N, C-alpha and C positions, 0 to 999 in steps of 0.2 A: 504494500500500500504506500503510495507516494505521500510526501509531505503535503502537496496540494490537495490530494484527496482527503487527508485527515482534516485539514483546516476547513475545507468546504463542507464536510459532514458536520464538523463542530459548529460552524456558523449556521447551517441549516437547522440543527437541533436548537441552537440558541434563538433563532428567529421564531420558530414554532412555539418554543417554550415561552418566549416573551409575549407573543400574541395572546396565548391563553392565560398568562400571568395577569395581564391587565384586564382581561375579560372577567376573571374570577376575583380580582382584588376588591373592587367596590362591592360586588355581590356578597363576598364573605362578611364584610362589615355590616351591611344591611341585614343579612340573615342572622348574624349574631345578635343584633339589637332586637330583632323580632323574636328570636328564640328566648332571649332573656326576659322580654316583656310579656310574652304570651305563655311560655312554658315555665318560667321562673329560674332563678339562679341555682336553686338546689337541684333541679332536674338536669340543667346543663353541667353542673358539677358532678352529678351522679354518672352521666354518660361518659364524661371525660375520665373519671376515676376508673370506671369499668374497662374502658378501652386501654388505659395504661396497665391495669391489672392483667388483662389478656396479653399485653405486650410482653410480659415476662414469659408466658408460654411460648412465644415466638422465639425465645432464646434457644429452643430445641432445634431451630433451623441450623444452628451451629456454624454458620458462615459458609455453608456449602455453595450458595449462590456466588459468593466472591471467589472462592477457590476454583469453581468451575469456570467462572469468567476469565480468570488468569490462565487456565489451561486452554481455553478456547482462542486466545490471542494468536497463537502460532498457526493452528489449522485454518483460521479465518484469513490470516495473511497469505497462506499458501493455497487457499480455496480448496481445501481438502474436505469435500462434502461427506465422504464416508466416515472420516474421523469425527466430524461435527455431529453426525447422526449417532455415532456411538456414545459420545460424551453427553449429549442431551438425553439419550436413553438412560445412561447411568444416573443422570440428575433426576429424571422422572422416577426411577426406582427408589432413590434415596428420599426424594420428597414425599413419595407415597408413604414410606415408613414414618417420616417426620410428622405427616398429617395425622396418622393414626396415634402417634405418641401424644401430640397436642390435644387430640380429641379425648383420649383417656385422661390426660392431666387436667383438661378443662372440666371434665365431669367430676373429678375429685375435688377441684377447687370450688366448684359450685355448691358442694355440701356445706362449705363454711360461709357462704354469702349471708345467711341470716345473722351471723356473728359479726361480720365485717360491716354490714349495712342494716343494723337493727331498725325496726319500724319506728320506734320512739325517737331515734336520732335523726333519721332521714326524712320522715314524714311520708314515705312511700311504702306501699304494700310489697311483700316479698314476691308476689306474682309478677309485678312490674319489673322488679330487679332481675328476676330470673328470665323473663321474656327478653329484656334488653341484653342480658349477658349471653344467652344462647344465640341470639340474632347476630351479635358482634362476633361470637365464636364461629358461627357458620360462615360469615363473610371472610374471616381470616383463613378458614380451611380451604376456601375456593382457590386461593393462591397456591396451595401445596398440591391439590389433586388435579387442578385444571390449568392454571395460569403459569406454571413453572417455565414454559418455553419462552416467555417474554424476556427472560434473561439474555437470550441470543440477540434480540433486538438491541438491547443496551450495549452489549459487547461489540456488536457490529456497527455501533454509532448510528443506529436507527431508532433511538429513543423517542424521536418526534412522533413515531407511530403510536407508541404507548401514550404519550402526552396528549395527542389529538383525541383519541377515543376516550381515555380516562377523564380528561378535563371536560369534554363534551357531556359525558354521562354525569359528571359531578355538577355541572351547571344546571342541567335539567332536573336532577335530583334535588338540588338545593332550592330551586324555584318552587317545586312541588311541595317540599317540606315547609317552606315559608308560608305557602297558601294554606296548607293543612294546619299549621300552628296558629295562624291568624284567624281562620274561620272555625276550626273545631277545637283547638287547644287539647287535642287528644294525644297523649304520650304514646299509646300503642300504635297509632297510625304513623307517627313520625318515625318510630323504630322500624316498622314494616317497610316503609319507603326506603330506608337505608339498606335493608337486606335485599329487597327486590332489585334495586339498581346495581348492587354488587353482582348479582346473577346475570343481569342484562349486559353489563360491561364485559363480563367474562366471555359470554357467547360471541359478542362482536369482536373482541380482541383475538380470540382464537381463529375466527374466520379470517381476519386480516393476516395473522401469522401464516395460515395455510396458503393464502394468495401471494404473500411475499416470499415464502420459501416452499414452493411446491414440492421440492425434493426432500424436505425434512420429514423423516419418518421415525419419530421417537416411539420406542416400544418398551414397556415396563419389563417384559420378560427378557428382552435382549439386554436391558440395563443390568438385570440381575446376573446374567451370564458374563457380562463384560466388567463387572464391578472390580474384580481382582486385577484386571488389565491396567487399571489406572490407580495405582496405590498412592500417587501424589495427591489425589482428591482428599483422602483421609489425612495425609500428612499436613496439608495446608489447612484443612478444615479444623483440625485440632488446635492449630495456632490461631486461626481467625476466631474460633469460638471464644478464646480467652480475650481477644481484642474486643469482641462484641459485648462482653460482660460489662465493661466500663460504660459503654453507651447506654445499655439497658438500665444499669444501676442509676445513672444520672437522669436520663430523660423519661424513663418509664416510672421510676420510683419517686421522683420529686413530687408529683401530685398526690401520691399515696401518703408520703410523709407529711405533706402540708395538711392533708385531711386528718392524719393522726394527731398532729400537734395543734390544729386550729379547727376548721369546719368545712363542710361542703361549699358553703358560700364563699369562703376564702379561696377554695380551689377554683371556683368560677371567676372570681376577681383576678386571680393570678392567670387564669386561662385567657382573659381579655388581653393582657399584656403579651402572653405567649403567641396569640394570634398575630399581633403586629410583628413580633420578632420572627415568627415563622414565615410570614409573608416576605419579610426582608431576606430571610435565608433562601426562600424559593426564588427570589429575584437573582441572587448571586449564583444559585445552582443553575438557573436558566441561562445565565451568562457563561458560566464556566463548567457546569456539571458534565456536559458532553465531552469535555476535554479529557476526562479520565481515561476513556477507552482509547483516545488518540495517543495519550502518553504510553499506555500499555503496548500499543502497536509500534510506537517509536522505540521503546526499550527493546522490543522483540528484534529490531534491526541491529541492536548492539552498537549504536553510534553514541559513545559516551560524550564526546564534545558537543554534539547537537543536543543531547539530553540536558546537559548542564546549562547550555545557552537558553533552551526553552524554559528551564526552571526559573532562571532569573527574570525572563520576560514575563512569565505568568505571575511570579511573586510581585513584580512591580505593578502589573495590571490589577491584581487582586487587592494589593494594599491600597491603591487609589480608591477602589470601591469600598473596602472596609473602612477607610478613614472618613469618607463622605457619609456612609451609613451611620457610623458611630456619632458623628457630629449631629446629624439629623435626629437620631433617636434621643440624644441627650437634651436637645432643645425643644422638641415638639411632641414627644410622646404623651406627657401629662395633659397638654392642651388638647391634643386629639381625643384622649379618653374623656376629658371633661365635656367636650362638645359632642362627642359620639354617643356616650351613655349617661353622663351626668357626673357631678362633683363627687357623689357618694361612691363611685367606682374607682376613684384614684387611690393608689397605694402609696405608702411613704416613699420619699425620695431615695432613701437608702436601698430600697428594693429595686428602683429604676437603675441606680448606679451599678449595683451588682449584676443586674441583667445585661447591661451594656458591656460590662467587662467580660461576662461569660460569652456574650455574642461575639465579641472581637476574638476571644481565644478559640471559640468553636470554628469561626471562619478561618483562623490560622491553621487549624487541623487540615483543612482542605487544600492548603498549600503543599504540605509535605506528604500526606498520605497517598495521593495518586502516584507519586514517584516511588514510594516505598512498596506499595501494593502492586504497582505495575511491574516491579522487579522481583516480586515474590518474597519480599522481606517482611514476613509475618512472625519471625522467630523471637522477637523481643517480648516474650509472653509475660515476663514479670511486670512490664509497664502497665498493661490494662488491669492486671490484678491489683497493683499498687494504687492505680487511679481509682478503682472501685472501693478499695478499703479506705483510702483517704476521704473519699466522698461520704461514705456511710458513717464513718466515725465523726467527722466534722458536722455532717448534717444532723445526726442524732443529738450530739451535744449542743450544737447551735440551735436546733429546733426546740429542744427542751428549755433552753435559756432565753432565746430571742424570738422564737416562733418562726414566722415566714422568712425574715431576713437570715436567720440562722441556718435554715434548710438550704437556701440558695447559696450561702457562703460555702457550703460543702462543694458545690459545683466549681466555684471560683478557685479554691485552693487546689483541688485535684487537677483542674485544667491547666493552671499556671505551672505546676510542677512537671506534669507529664507532657502536655501539648506545647507549652511555652519553652520548656528547657530541654527535655529528653529527646523529643522527636527530631528537632533540627540537628542535634548532636549525632543521633543514630543515622540520619540520612547522609550527612556529610562525611562522617568517619567510616561507615560501613558500606554506604551506597555509592557515593561519588568518589570516595577515597581522597578527599580534599581536606585541608586544614579547616577546623571550625572557625578560626579567626576570619576567614573570608565571609562566612555567614554573619558573624557578629558585626563586622565592619559594614557590610551591605545593609543590614537591618538598622544599624545605628544611624547611618546617613538618612535613611527614610524617616526615622523617628525625629531627627532634627528638623527636617523639612515640615513634618507634621506639627511639631510644637510651634515652630515659627508661624505657620499658617493659622493655627488655633488662636494664638495670642493676637495676631494681626486682625483676625476676623472679629474677635470679641471687642477689640478696641473700636472697630468700625461699627459694630452693633450697638455698643454703648453710646456712641456719639451721634449716630445717624438714624438707625432704623429699629431700635429696640422699642417694643410696645407689647401689650397683652392683647391678643386677638379676641374679639367678642363674637365673631360669626365666622362661618366657613370661608367667606370671601377674604376676610382679613387674615385668617390662618393660612390660606393658600398663598396669598401674597407674601406673608412673612416667611413661610417655609421656602418659597421660591427665591426670594431676595437673599436671605441669610445663607441658604445652602449653596446657591450659585456663587455668592461672594467667597465662601470658604473653598469651593471646588476650584474656582479660577486661581485663587492664591496658591493652593496646595499643588494642583496639577502644573501650574506655571513654574513654581520652584522646582518641582520634581522633574519636569520635562527638560528644563534647561540643564540641570546637573546630572541627569541619569540617562546614560545611553541605553540601558536595559528597557526603560519605559518607551523611549523613542523607537527602538527596534520592535518592541511588542505591539505598539500602535501601528507602525508601518506594516508589520506582517499581517495584522488583522485587517487593515484597510485594503491591502493588496489582494487578499483572498475573498473579500466580501463581494 
């Protein structure tokens, strides 16, 4: 696969992702407000907590999708359809067993639901809790029994196919759920719509996979026979499994811990902020997410010099986006929440500060991980274990003492140590075989430009355009003026003094 082909596919994925991103952005905020108003914060908190609880069962996936993706890079590069069929068949066989394990574990967990969500605490009958739980469980199992072949689309840089159908189904589903919530306020109907559209999406996606890869013949029986032919699947899966623990511990367990130390309502208030931050994450993933498969294909060509060059270009582009995002979130999140939902939905500033730090560190993960995983470097298994332990210990102690801010602090400390310090060291020393001082020097320069731009922007804001917006029009003007001011200053400084940013922009524009 040529460099031009990789870039073109990445840009196509980015375009499709961005189109649907903006289509769903406004809809998600309108729907959230309707769901909170018509169904209540407790119901929204209940569904969010149930989905995160089920997220722990998905840990049984073990990282097979990522390990299979890594193994597929070479046969895709060589257009070896026979080997691709074999690998996808092995994946189908493994996912069938995983689905059965998750089903069994889900049934066991359901026994304890009355103790986790007692009627007197939640205000909901056990019948509703069980109906929601098993509906979400069924939706999750569809991915293991039916949709597993979509991994091939992602590895082949055709994730725009998944995005187009998934987001289209999501838009229609959300509109129907909004109507049902507004006119009926029926919890069971809302949940049923969620399940039905999961089934519809699965049917359409598999039809599209068959038309895109008419030669793809994945067979569960064949996968069972070929399982021992690909021992690297288990090798990488064992390593990736431990890497996934930290992500599950932090992102799936956080709402559960918040519920344990506070209330379902606080889970819903926290969820409002998470929606904003998740939408920002989706934007960056839409811009850069499709690059991961491209990096894997590049590494498969064994061109170290080109790989390092691309790393610095992507780091520069990502840091620009991360810097602008962090500035915007810091200055406008609370104003947005106030005008979107009301003053009573605003959380303390310390929560916002911690969330922004976590957001920045999480986005930093996406700088190093594509290169580590594209090279099959999953063997630093102590790192995710340490990250999970640090998070749990800090979150439990912090949650007991400070409540919501204490739980979120667990994310901050664990991300800072592992993502901020260890991952760059691991990549440069073991992946690139380059001195770590090169990374520190490059990162330090960017940070200096960032600080200069922040200080300069705040001076301008204080003297010229600072005010408290009282309506959506004023908020939009304020956001646009302040963010553009910061972006011009930061990108200007960075572009003048960084050849990596100039080359990254030039490469992107050349292939667009």
